[in-house]
C-alpha positions, -999 to +999 in steps of 0.1 A: +000+000+000+014+034-011+022+056+019+000+087+025+029+112+023+038+098-011+002+102-023+002+138-012+035+146-028+022+133-061-014+146-060-015+177-038-015+201-068-045+183-083-063+181-050-060+218-044-068+228-079-100+207-078-110+222-045-113+188-026-113+197+011-083+185+030-102+165+056-113+141+028-077+134+016-067+105+039-099+085+031-096+093-006-061+080-005-072+047+010-101+043-014-078+049-044-052+025-032-078-002-025-100+008-055-130+010-032-160+020-052-186+020-024-211+047-035-237+019-036-236+018+003-249+054+005-268+061-027-294+046-050-303+052-086-340+057-094-358+057-127-377+089-131-414+084-138-429+112-159-463+096-161-484+100-192-475+137-197-450+146-225-420+163-212-404+191-233-366+194-234-344+175-211-360+145-194-333+126-175-342+089-173-325+085-139-318+104-107-296+096-077-307+097-040-290+093-007-301+063+015-287+077+048-275+108+065-244+122+049-225+148+069-203+171+048-178+174+077-173+137+081-141+126+064-156+092+054-181+108+030-159+110-001-166+086-030-149+073-061-170+072-093-158+051-122-157+064-158-177+043-183-162+059-214-132+080-220-127+094-255-116+123-278-146+139-295-132+131-330-130+094-321-163+090-303-183+076-333-155+052-341-156+040-305-193+035-306-190+014-338-161-008-327-159-011-288-179-042-278-209-033-256-202+004-255-231+015-278-257-005-260-245+007-226-245+043-236-279+040-253-294+024-222-279+050-199-292+079-221-326+063-228-322+061-265-321+024-269-351+020-291-353-005-319-334+015-346-305+006-368-269+007-354-261+038-374-293+056-361-285+045-326-249+059-329-263+092-341-288+093-312-261+086-286-238+112-302-265+138-300-274+131-264-239+124-250-231+161-247-256+161-218-235+135-200-199+142-207-173+162-189-137+170-199-103+175-184-068+180-198-034+169-185-015+202-182+019+185-177+017+164-209+050+160-227+036+172-261+007+193-273-011+162-283-008+149-247-024+180-234-055+178-256-089+178-237-101+143-227-138+137-226-154+112-203-188+099-192-192+087-156-208+053-148-245+048-144-245+062-109-224+093-117-245+100-148-277+098-128-267+128-107-287+158-119-282+195-121-289+222-095-278+258-094-277+252-056-261+217-055-253+196-024-224+177-040-194+183-062-180+158-087-144+165-099-120+144-120-087+132-104-059+113-121-045+086-098-010+088-110+003+053-100-025+037-120-027+063-147-065+060-142-089+090-138-118+088-115-144+113-105-143+123-068-177+129-053-181+147-020-208+167-002-207+204+001-239+203+022-251+177+046-280+157+032-305+134+047-320+100+036-341+100+004-327+134-005-317+139-042-280+142-049-272+171-072-243+189-088-238+220-108-235+210-145-218+244-154-195+245-124-166+269-132-189+294-149-181+326-130-204+349-149-233+365-131-250+370-165-282+349-165-282+347-203-246+334-203-256+307-177-287+298-197-266+294-229-242+271-211-272+250-199-288+247-233-279+210-237-302+203-208-326+232-207-335+246-241-340+284-243-349+308-271-321+333-277-332+343-312-345+377-300-311+388-287-288+410-308-261+389-324-242+418-340-206+420-327-188+449-310-151+452-307-139+446-271-120+472-251-083+476-251-078+454-221-090+423-240-060+426-263-036+425-233-053+399-210-037+365-211-008+376-233+029+380-224+037+416-216+057+434-243+072+468-248+073+492-277+105+504-293+119+538-284+113+556-317+134+586-306+164+564-300+159+547-334+156+580-352+188+593-336+208+561-345+231+564-375+217+548-407+244+527-425+238+501-451+262+471-447+279+451-473+275+419-452+247+413-427+253+388-399+223+366-393+214+347-361+186+323-369+168+297-347+152+281-378+174+255-393+161+259-429+176+294-430+210+279-421+205+253-449+192+275-477+203+312-471+235+314-492+232+349-506+267+365-505+255+395-485+243+374-456+266+355-432+253+331-405+264+336-369+258+315-338+262+346-315+231+368-313+251+396-297+270+401-329+241+397-353+226+424-375+195+403-381+178+383-354+155+356-367+138+339-337+115+310-336+104+320-301+083+350-293+102+382-288+086+409-267+114+433-254+113+458-283+122+488-262+154+471-249+164+462-285+159+497-297+182+511-270+208+483-269+210+475-306+193+502-326+209+491-359+197+455-356+167+440-373+142+415-357+118+392-375+087+402-354+065+432-350+051+444-316+016+431-310+015+411-342-005+385-324-036+405-333-036+387-366-019+354-356-042+344-328-076+330-338-098+350-314-082+384-323-080+380-361-118+382-366-120+412-343-095+433-363-109+421-396-143+436-390-129+471-387-133+483-422-170+480-428-181+507-453-203+534-440-240+525-442-234+488-447-250+466-421-228+440-405-249+412-420-273+405-448-308+401-433-318+377-461-288+354-463-273+362-429-239+365-445-217+387-424-191+413-435-165+414-447-173+386-471-138+373-470-140+366-433-160+335-423-186+344-397-168+339-364-179+341-327-158+337-296-174+310-275-160+325-243-171+361-247-198+360-273-216+327-265-251+343-262-247+362-295-235+330-312-265+310-299-289+338-312-272+338-346-273+300-347-310+299-338-319+326-363-301+307-391-319+276-380-353+293-382-345+303-418-335+268-427-299+279-434-269+256-432-256+256-396-223+236-397-196+252-376-159+245-371-148+252-336-111+258-329-088+267-299-074+302-300-038+293-305-033+257-318-026+245-354-028+213-374-065+207-366-058+199-330-088+200-307-109+211-337-146+201-341-170+203-370-207+200-361-242+214-365-251+202-330-258+231-307-255+209-276-220+199-287-209+234-294-221+248-261-202+221-242-169+230-259-161+262-238-155+238-208-126+222-226-108+255-232-114+288-250-125+284-286-139+303-315-168+290-336-164+298-373-190+291-400-179+260-418-176+266-456-204+244-468-201+252-505-163+253-512-147+254-546-135+218-551-106+204-570-102+171-589-076+153-567-045+145-588-047+109-576-082+105-591-102+100-559-127+127-568-135+164-560-119+174-527-115+204-504-082+223-508-067+254-493-041+278-505-012+292-484+004+325-493+035+337-476+031+374-466+061+397-459+054+427-437+082+452-441+067+483-425+037+495-407+041+533-411+038+534-440+023+500-447+045+480-469+036+443-475+042+417-502+029+383-511+052+355-523+037+346-557+046+309-554+017+298-532+014+264-516-015+239-518-030+214-494-056+188-504-080+166-486-078+130-496-114+120-498-143+135-517-161+164-500-196+163-486-214+176-455-213+141-438-188+121-418-173+150-399-151+126-379-133+115-411-102+137-410-091+131-446-125+143-459-127+176-440-091+186-433-062+194-456-031+192-433-016+158-440+020+167-431+017+155-395-003+122-401+003+089-419-022+100-446-010+103-482+004+138-489-004+152-523+023+175-537+014+199-565+034+230-576+014+262-581+020+265-618+007+229-623-023+238-601-031+269-622-032+249-654-054+222-639-076+248-621-083+267-654-090+234-671-115+224-644-131+259-643-126+274-678-147+305-672-124+315-643-089+329-647-066+323-618-051+358-621-085+373-613-090+350-583-055+359-571-062+396-575-091+392-551-069+372-527-042+400-527-069+426-522-081+407-492-046+403-477-040+440-480-073+448-464-066+426-433-032+442-428-049+476-431-074+465-404-046+452-382-027+485-384-058+507-382-055+511-344-025+516-322-010+489-300-022+469-281-052+468-305-031+467-336+004+459-349+028+486-338+052+506-359+088+494-354+115+504-379+136+474-367+109+449-375+104+427-405+081+397-405+070+366-425+035+351-420+015+326-439-022+331-447-044+300-452-072+306-476-101+287-491-124+296-520-162+295-516-189+297-542-208+330-538-236+348-558-229+385-563-256+411-564-263+403-601-268+366-592-236+355-609-215+328-593-181+340-582-152+325-562-150+343-529-117+340-510-121+331-474-093+339-449-091+309-425-061+321-404-027+338-404+001+318-391+031+330-370+064+314-377+050+290-404+068+259-415+088+268-446+103+235-454+082+229-485+090+265-497+127+257-495+124+223-511+102+235-540+120+269-544+156+267-531+160+305-536+132+312-512+152+326-483+176+344-506+146+362-522+129+369-488+160+383-472+169+404-502+135+420-501+133+426-464+168+437-457+184+448-490+153+464-505+156+443-536+122+437-551+118+409-577+085+414-594+085+378-607+087+364-572+067+390-551+036+410-555+032+443-537+000+443-517 
């Protein structure tokens, strides 16, 4: 039996973070070591009888009751609840198809075990499971993947505990480290008597006093009509752009103005990115391993001390701009992109519900704009409009923790697994005949953007764009099939389709003979310029700041969507998905070995090659 001091040494951070009172810890330790699941000694599950009346909304089939007095101050009254199912959201349907007995157990627990086909039963469970699941993440995971949210459903007893805004119990997950098994720890926060219902707060952790916010989070269980609420978005105040971000300073412009300006014949480059070492061989650039002697600092880590750099090394260049995260973090990019609405133009079309600008997919912040999102969702639903959404974490890439669904229960549960945006899924994308002959697939286009100056705004696009393809024909089904709905195959075992941009243009114009790529690209470049104008429209911290020492390289990921213009003609509308900080440029180097020579020549030698770059 593991000693109690060892248990505390391993688990104290979890115990404190979960708010488990200390007087329960010794008994909890014994029960974990002995795997004592004795809730059946103090509780009973009862089926709820609703009689002959139809019940609207959430009708839980079971409830839990105590069978004796349970004193919240008595250290013995802490209980372990087992987990019936642990899963990632993207694997849930596959589990239900393949894990023996799981589908039937979940269907019985959720009271959706009627005589339907297996596929129908899977869909019914997937729809209802968001009323039963909770999530946690392991903050100390070795990789980003290890820290992804884990969803779980408690066993029949835990799942029978119903909601109360004034609960008498708490139920919190705890990883027992020696076993690497997660349990739910159930303990009373009020004393209860025999035959008293056991309750918990389904939205525990919601600190908002706003009743609409609470009701939106409770939508999976208690449907509410939000359609009368205003869903138009306002820009948050300055503090929002600072909260949660590393503090950074602005350059001392007076010091930079006073520093002597001298063009060098050789620039020493310190680079943390290995492909610069491998491919930058221009005679006017020389690599150094010592940042203190470098004229150009090219970091792969975030740089924030611009004031110190302007005072200590005023002649040096840095590959980042102050507050550039306003375009590279997913919750901020939509905010800045909405800044240039023309006067007199409403923020949305009341007939189609399309929002402006058209190049920005409609995007809501599920942390700060949940009620507005629910109103917009319900208004679209009432009009019979497509309501598929892609929900993404603020600051992750590669499709990690990303969800595609039209299930409002599912979406309103996601804020509990970390802050996310909900972005309208492009339901009518321009498709491309996959070069391997598998059919018409989704694809996206990546343009490298070079930002040379903010005041005045000087920016360029690298003409050699990059393409990524899904591997399975597109359709608004099977959203758990990665190769159908995602295009990033670099980090998986899926086949990776490689196609150079000139080959793509020939094939594109063959597939769509009434569309010329140069016209589509012109719209893309116009969009990229507009987003940079929006991002520099306001001063820091709400916009990218002026910094004469700064040069930067970003990557914009873009899709094309079919859109009818005011004359009813079909056009290809570029849609900006995201702008990436410190993008992976391995493919750029392999396809175009002069890539970094061209980039550095433009940014630091002022040599513009019109064949390679387009000025935005």
